Structures are given as structure tokens and as C-alpha cells.
matplotlib code that plots the C-alpha trace (Angstrom):
import matplotlib.pyplot as plt

x = [20.1, 16.5, 15.0, 12.5, 9.2, 8.0, 4.3, 3.2, 0.1, -2.1, -4.4, -4.8, -5.9, -2.9, -0.6, -2.0, -1.6, 2.0, 2.9, 1.4, 3.0, 6.4, 6.2, 5.2, 8.1, 10.6, 9.4, 8.6, 5.6, 2.4, 3.6, 6.8, 5.0, 2.5, 5.3, 6.9, 3.6, 2.8, -0.4, -1.6, -1.4, -5.2, -5.2, -2.6, -4.6, -7.8, -5.8, -4.5, -8.1, -9.5, -6.9, -6.8, -3.1, -1.9, 0.0, 1.0, -1.1, -4.1, -3.9, -3.8, -6.9, -8.7, -7.9, -9.2, -12.6, -12.8, -12.4, -15.2]
y = [1.3, 0.9, -2.6, -4.0, -5.3, -8.5, -9.5, -13.1, -12.4, -9.7, -9.5, -5.7, -6.1, -8.2, -5.8, -2.8, -4.7, -5.7, -2.1, -0.7, -3.2, -2.8, 1.0, 0.7, -1.7, 0.5, 3.8, 2.6, 4.9, 5.9, 9.4, 8.0, 5.2, 7.7, 9.8, 6.7, 5.9, 9.5, 9.6, 11.5, 10.2, 10.0, 7.9, 5.6, 5.1, 4.3, 1.7, 0.1, -0.2, -1.3, -4.0, -5.1, -4.5, -5.3, -2.2, -1.2, 2.0, 0.2, -2.3, 0.5, 2.2, -1.2, -2.0, 1.3, 0.9, -2.7, -1.7, 0.9]
z = [-8.9, -9.8, -9.3, -11.9, -10.7, -12.5, -12.5, -12.6, -14.7, -16.1, -13.1, -12.5, -8.9, -8.1, -9.9, -7.9, -4.6, -5.5, -6.4, -3.3, -0.9, -2.6, -2.4, 1.3, 2.0, 0.2, 1.6, 5.1, 5.4, 3.6, 2.5, 1.0, -0.7, -2.2, -3.5, -5.2, -6.9, -7.8, -5.9, -2.8, 0.7, 0.8, -2.4, -0.9, 2.3, 0.3, -1.6, 1.6, 2.8, -0.6, -1.1, 2.5, 2.8, 6.4, 7.3, 10.9, 10.9, 9.4, 12.3, 14.9, 13.3, 13.2, 16.8, 18.2, 16.4, 17.6, 21.2, 21.0]

ax = plt.figure().add_subplot(projection="3d")
ax.plot(x, y, z, "-o")
ax.set_aspect("equal")
plt.show()
């Protein structure tokens, strides 16, 4: 069964963030989330960075550059 996503307002940035976080939660990984959204893995990674989404792999990348 497909679940409907309801937006609180017409804020495009908030809608993009909500779609990306929901796709990541449902898929469990970046590749699966990208497939759900119909975008490439690279586009998904760019959105995670652009929107400041706290995702486990993003934390690992951030922690390695911080320790350098």
C-alpha cells in the first residue's frame, strides 16, 4: 500500500527536504532513496549536503575531514 505524503505549506525547500528524508527512511540507503525519487545517486548526495540532512554516511564523511 502506498502512503500519502502531506505537506504543511507551499515552501519548496521544506517539501524537498521532507521528500528526501522520507525516501531515505523508507529505502534505508542513498541508492534506494534516489531510485524512489527518480534521481541519480549523485543528485541524492548533493541534496543531502545542500539541505543539511543528517544521514549516517554524511556524518562519517564529516568526521574524517574534521580529524584531518
